[in-house]
LOFIMAR-288496 format. One record per atom (N, C-alpha, C): residue number from 1; residue in three letters; atom name; z, y, x. Coordinates in nm, 3 decimals, always signed. Example, Ala and Ser with C-alpha at 12.3 -4.5 7.8 and 13.67 -1.06 7.14 Angstrom:
 seq type atom      c3      c2      c1
   1  ALA    N  +0.780  -0.569  +1.319
   1  ALA   CA  +0.780  -0.450  +1.230
   1  ALA    C  +0.780  -0.330  +1.320
   2  SER    N  +0.708  -0.225  +1.285
   2  SER   CA  +0.714  -0.106  +1.367
   2  SER    C  +0.787  +0.003  +1.290
END
This chain:
 seq type atom      c3      c2      c1
   1  MET    N  -2.040  +1.513  -1.056
   1  MET   CA  -1.983  +1.468  -1.182
   1  MET    C  -2.033  +1.328  -1.216
   2  LYS    N  -2.159  +1.302  -1.188
   2  LYS   CA  -2.215  +1.170  -1.220
   2  LYS    C  -2.140  +1.061  -1.144
   3  THR    N  -2.110  +1.085  -1.019
   3  THR   CA  -2.041  +0.986  -0.937
   3  THR    C  -1.902  +0.957  -0.993
   4  LEU    N  -1.833  +1.058  -1.045
   4  LEU   CA  -1.699  +1.036  -1.101
   4  LEU    C  -1.703  +0.944  -1.221
   5  GLY    N  -1.818  +0.936  -1.287
   5  GLY   CA  -1.833  +0.846  -1.401
   5  GLY    C  -1.860  +0.703  -1.361
   6  GLU    N  -1.889  +0.682  -1.234
   6  GLU   CA  -1.914  +0.548  -1.183
   6  GLU    C  -1.782  +0.480  -1.147
   7  LYS    N  -1.789  +0.350  -1.130
   7  LYS   CA  -1.671  +0.274  -1.089
   7  LYS    C  -1.634  +0.315  -0.947
   8  PRO    N  -1.504  +0.334  -0.920
   8  PRO   CA  -1.461  +0.371  -0.784
   8  PRO    C  -1.489  +0.259  -0.684
   9  PRO    N  -1.479  +0.289  -0.556
   9  PRO   CA  -1.506  +0.188  -0.453
   9  PRO    C  -1.418  +0.064  -0.472
  10  HIS    N  -1.465  -0.047  -0.419
  10  HIS   CA  -1.394  -0.175  -0.432
  10  HIS    C  -1.247  -0.161  -0.393
  11  GLY    N  -1.161  -0.210  -0.479
  11  GLY   CA  -1.018  -0.207  -0.452
  11  GLY    C  -0.948  -0.081  -0.497
  12  ALA    N  -1.023  +0.020  -0.541
  12  ALA   CA  -0.963  +0.146  -0.584
  12  ALA    C  -0.961  +0.153  -0.737
  13  SER    N  -0.857  +0.213  -0.790
  13  SER   CA  -0.847  +0.228  -0.935
  13  SER    C  -0.901  +0.363  -0.981
  14  GLN    N  -0.918  +0.454  -0.886
  14  GLN   CA  -0.971  +0.587  -0.919
  14  GLN    C  -1.038  +0.646  -0.796
  15  TRP    N  -1.117  +0.749  -0.817
  15  TRP   CA  -1.182  +0.818  -0.708
  15  TRP    C  -1.082  +0.906  -0.635
  16  THR    N  -1.100  +0.917  -0.504
  16  THR   CA  -1.023  +1.011  -0.422
  16  THR    C  -1.123  +1.105  -0.357
  17  ALA    N  -1.074  +1.218  -0.307
  17  ALA   CA  -1.162  +1.313  -0.239
  17  ALA    C  -1.228  +1.247  -0.118
  18  LYS    N  -1.151  +1.166  -0.047
  18  LYS   CA  -1.207  +1.097  +0.071
  18  LYS    C  -1.318  +1.000  +0.031
  19  ALA    N  -1.295  +0.923  -0.076
  19  ALA   CA  -1.397  +0.828  -0.121
  19  ALA    C  -1.523  +0.901  -0.168
  20  LEU    N  -1.504  +1.012  -0.238
  20  LEU   CA  -1.620  +1.092  -0.281
  20  LEU    C  -1.695  +1.146  -0.161
  21  SER    N  -1.620  +1.193  -0.062
  21  SER   CA  -1.680  +1.246  +0.059
  21  SER    C  -1.767  +1.141  +0.128
  22  GLU    N  -1.714  +1.020  +0.138
  22  GLU   CA  -1.789  +0.912  +0.202
  22  GLU    C  -1.911  +0.872  +0.119
  23  LYS    N  -1.894  +0.860  -0.012
  23  LYS   CA  -2.004  +0.818  -0.100
  23  LYS    C  -2.118  +0.919  -0.099
  24  LEU    N  -2.082  +1.048  -0.108
  24  LEU   CA  -2.183  +1.154  -0.117
  24  LEU    C  -2.227  +1.208  +0.018
  25  GLU    N  -2.159  +1.160  +0.125
  25  GLU   CA  -2.188  +1.207  +0.260
  25  GLU    C  -2.178  +1.359  +0.270
  26  VAL    N  -2.066  +1.410  +0.217
  26  VAL   CA  -2.036  +1.553  +0.218
  26  VAL    C  -1.897  +1.568  +0.281
  27  PRO    N  -1.876  +1.670  +0.363
  27  PRO   CA  -1.745  +1.687  +0.427
  27  PRO    C  -1.631  +1.699  +0.325
  28  ASP    N  -1.514  +1.648  +0.366
  28  ASP   CA  -1.395  +1.650  +0.280
  28  ASP    C  -1.363  +1.789  +0.226
  29  ASP    N  -1.373  +1.891  +0.314
  29  ASP   CA  -1.334  +2.025  +0.270
  29  ASP    C  -1.427  +2.079  +0.161
  30  ILE    N  -1.553  +2.041  +0.165
  30  ILE   CA  -1.648  +2.084  +0.062
  30  ILE    C  -1.614  +2.015  -0.070
  31  ILE    N  -1.586  +1.885  -0.064
  31  ILE   CA  -1.546  +1.811  -0.185
  31  ILE    C  -1.422  +1.877  -0.245
  32  GLY    N  -1.324  +1.911  -0.161
  32  GLY   CA  -1.202  +1.975  -0.208
  32  GLY    C  -1.230  +2.107  -0.278
  33  LYS    N  -1.318  +2.188  -0.222
  33  LYS   CA  -1.352  +2.317  -0.282
  33  LYS    C  -1.420  +2.298  -0.418
  34  ILE    N  -1.510  +2.201  -0.426
  34  ILE   CA  -1.581  +2.175  -0.552
  34  ILE    C  -1.483  +2.126  -0.658
  35  ILE    N  -1.395  +2.036  -0.620
  35  ILE   CA  -1.296  +1.981  -0.714
  35  ILE    C  -1.206  +2.092  -0.767
  36  ARG    N  -1.157  +2.177  -0.678
  36  ARG   CA  -1.070  +2.287  -0.722
  36  ARG    C  -1.146  +2.387  -0.809
  37  ALA    N  -1.268  +2.423  -0.770
  37  ALA   CA  -1.347  +2.520  -0.846
  37  ALA    C  -1.377  +2.470  -0.987
  38  ALA    N  -1.397  +2.339  -1.001
  38  ALA   CA  -1.430  +2.281  -1.131
  38  ALA    C  -1.305  +2.235  -1.207
  39  SER    N  -1.187  +2.256  -1.149
  39  SER   CA  -1.060  +2.213  -1.210
  39  SER    C  -1.061  +2.064  -1.243
  40  ILE    N  -1.116  +1.985  -1.152
  40  ILE   CA  -1.121  +1.839  -1.170
  40  ILE    C  -0.994  +1.778  -1.113
  41  ARG    N  -0.934  +1.688  -1.189
  41  ARG   CA  -0.815  +1.617  -1.142
  41  ARG    C  -0.855  +1.474  -1.109
  42  LEU    N  -0.836  +1.435  -0.986
  42  LEU   CA  -0.869  +1.299  -0.944
  42  LEU    C  -0.753  +1.203  -0.962
  43  GLY    N  -0.633  +1.253  -0.973
  43  GLY   CA  -0.516  +1.168  -0.988
  43  GLY    C  -0.503  +1.114  -1.128
  44  PRO    N  -0.401  +1.032  -1.150
  44  PRO   CA  -0.380  +0.976  -1.283
  44  PRO    C  -0.355  +1.086  -1.386
  45  VAL    N  -0.409  +1.065  -1.503
  45  VAL   CA  -0.391  +1.160  -1.612
  45  VAL    C  -0.331  +1.086  -1.729
  46  ARG    N  -0.224  +1.138  -1.783
  46  ARG   CA  -0.161  +1.075  -1.899
  46  ARG    C  -0.232  +1.124  -2.023
  47  THR    N  -0.277  +1.030  -2.103
  47  THR   CA  -0.349  +1.067  -2.224
  47  THR    C  -0.296  +0.988  -2.342
  48  TRP    N  -0.331  +1.032  -2.458
  48  TRP   CA  -0.300  +0.962  -2.581
  48  TRP    C  -0.431  +0.904  -2.630
  49  CYS    N  -0.434  +0.777  -2.657
  49  CYS   CA  -0.556  +0.712  -2.704
  49  CYS    C  -0.572  +0.735  -2.854
  50  ALA    N  -0.689  +0.778  -2.892
  50  ALA   CA  -0.718  +0.797  -3.034
  50  ALA    C  -0.756  +0.662  -3.094
  51  SER    N  -0.732  +0.646  -3.222
  51  SER   CA  -0.765  +0.522  -3.290
  51  SER    C  -0.862  +0.548  -3.403
  52  ASN    N  -0.950  +0.453  -3.427
  52  ASN   CA  -1.043  +0.462  -3.540
  52  ASN    C  -0.983  +0.403  -3.667
  53  ASP    N  -0.866  +0.344  -3.655
  53  ASP   CA  -0.801  +0.281  -3.769
  53  ASP    C  -0.753  +0.388  -3.867
  54  PRO    N  -0.802  +0.387  -3.991
  54  PRO   CA  -0.760  +0.490  -4.087
  54  PRO    C  -0.611  +0.483  -4.120
  55  LEU    N  -0.547  +0.370  -4.093
  55  LEU   CA  -0.404  +0.356  -4.120
  55  LEU    C  -0.319  +0.374  -3.995
  56  PHE    N  -0.382  +0.420  -3.887
  56  PHE   CA  -0.313  +0.432  -3.759
  56  PHE    C  -0.184  +0.513  -3.769
  57  TYR    N  -0.190  +0.630  -3.829
  57  TYR   CA  -0.072  +0.717  -3.835
  57  TYR    C  +0.038  +0.656  -3.920
  58  ASP    N  +0.001  +0.588  -4.027
  58  ASP   CA  +0.102  +0.519  -4.109
  58  ASP    C  +0.168  +0.408  -4.029
  59  LYS    N  +0.087  +0.331  -3.955
  59  LYS   CA  +0.142  +0.223  -3.874
  59  LYS    C  +0.229  +0.277  -3.761
  60  ALA    N  +0.184  +0.385  -3.698
  60  ALA   CA  +0.260  +0.445  -3.589
  60  ALA    C  +0.394  +0.497  -3.640
  61  ALA    N  +0.392  +0.560  -3.757
  61  ALA   CA  +0.516  +0.612  -3.816
  61  ALA    C  +0.613  +0.498  -3.846
  62  GLU    N  +0.560  +0.384  -3.891
  62  GLU   CA  +0.645  +0.269  -3.921
  62  GLU    C  +0.710  +0.215  -3.794
  63  VAL    N  +0.631  +0.205  -3.689
  63  VAL   CA  +0.685  +0.156  -3.561
  63  VAL    C  +0.790  +0.253  -3.507
  64  LEU    N  +0.758  +0.382  -3.509
  64  LEU   CA  +0.853  +0.481  -3.458
  64  LEU    C  +0.982  +0.483  -3.539
  65  SER    N  +0.971  +0.460  -3.669
  65  SER   CA  +1.091  +0.461  -3.752
  65  SER    C  +1.186  +0.348  -3.712
  66  GLN    N  +1.131  +0.239  -3.659
  66  GLN   CA  +1.216  +0.129  -3.613
  66  GLN    C  +1.307  +0.174  -3.499
  67  TYR    N  +1.256  +0.264  -3.417
  67  TYR   CA  +1.336  +0.318  -3.307
  67  TYR    C  +1.426  +0.432  -3.354
  68  MET    N  +1.372  +0.521  -3.435
  68  MET   CA  +1.445  +0.641  -3.476
  68  MET    C  +1.553  +0.612  -3.580
  69  ASP    N  +1.527  +0.518  -3.670
  69  ASP   CA  +1.618  +0.493  -3.782
  69  ASP    C  +1.687  +0.358  -3.774
  70  SER    N  +1.696  +0.300  -3.654
  70  SER   CA  +1.759  +0.168  -3.643
  70  SER    C  +1.911  +0.182  -3.661
  71  PRO    N  +1.973  +0.080  -3.718
  71  PRO   CA  +2.118  +0.084  -3.738
  71  PRO    C  +2.191  +0.097  -3.604
  72  GLU    N  +2.304  +0.164  -3.607
  72  GLU   CA  +2.382  +0.184  -3.485
  72  GLU    C  +2.421  +0.049  -3.426
  73  GLY    N  +2.404  +0.036  -3.296
  73  GLY   CA  +2.440  -0.087  -3.227
  73  GLY    C  +2.332  -0.193  -3.230
  74  SER    N  +2.221  -0.165  -3.298
  74  SER   CA  +2.114  -0.265  -3.305
  74  SER    C  +2.023  -0.253  -3.183
  75  VAL    N  +1.943  -0.356  -3.161
  75  VAL   CA  +1.848  -0.359  -3.051
  75  VAL    C  +1.709  -0.374  -3.111
  76  VAL    N  +1.618  -0.288  -3.070
  76  VAL   CA  +1.479  -0.297  -3.117
  76  VAL    C  +1.397  -0.357  -3.005
  77  ILE    N  +1.328  -0.465  -3.034
  77  ILE   CA  +1.244  -0.531  -2.934
  77  ILE    C  +1.099  -0.516  -2.978
  78  ALA    N  +1.013  -0.471  -2.886
  78  ALA   CA  +0.872  -0.451  -2.918
  78  ALA    C  +0.786  -0.537  -2.823
  79  PRO    N  +0.749  -0.658  -2.865
  79  PRO   CA  +0.666  -0.742  -2.780
  79  PRO    C  +0.525  -0.686  -2.771
  80  ASP    N  +0.460  -0.712  -2.662
  80  ASP   CA  +0.322  -0.668  -2.642
  80  ASP    C  +0.230  -0.765  -2.713
  81  GLU    N  +0.157  -0.716  -2.811
  81  GLU   CA  +0.070  -0.804  -2.890
  81  GLU    C  -0.050  -0.856  -2.811
  82  LYS    N  -0.085  -0.790  -2.699
  82  LYS   CA  -0.201  -0.830  -2.621
  82  LYS    C  -0.170  -0.940  -2.521
  83  ALA    N  -0.042  -0.966  -2.501
  83  ALA   CA  -0.002  -1.064  -2.399
  83  ALA    C  -0.032  -1.206  -2.447
END
């Protein structure tokens, strides 16, 4: 578990069973058994990010209403504020 909290090998965005096997010097099949027994998912996981902003839900509702309640035939454009 500690290793999964570390940064994956150079060039990788996530840990794989093979990379764990090489890092820990444990056979692939053992890593696979441990991963399955612990219900660990090494692949991408879709999550919802929580916000500390007390107005987050109000802001989210306002943004969603732009999509849900937009006039017929209109186009809603959402630029990325981080770009």
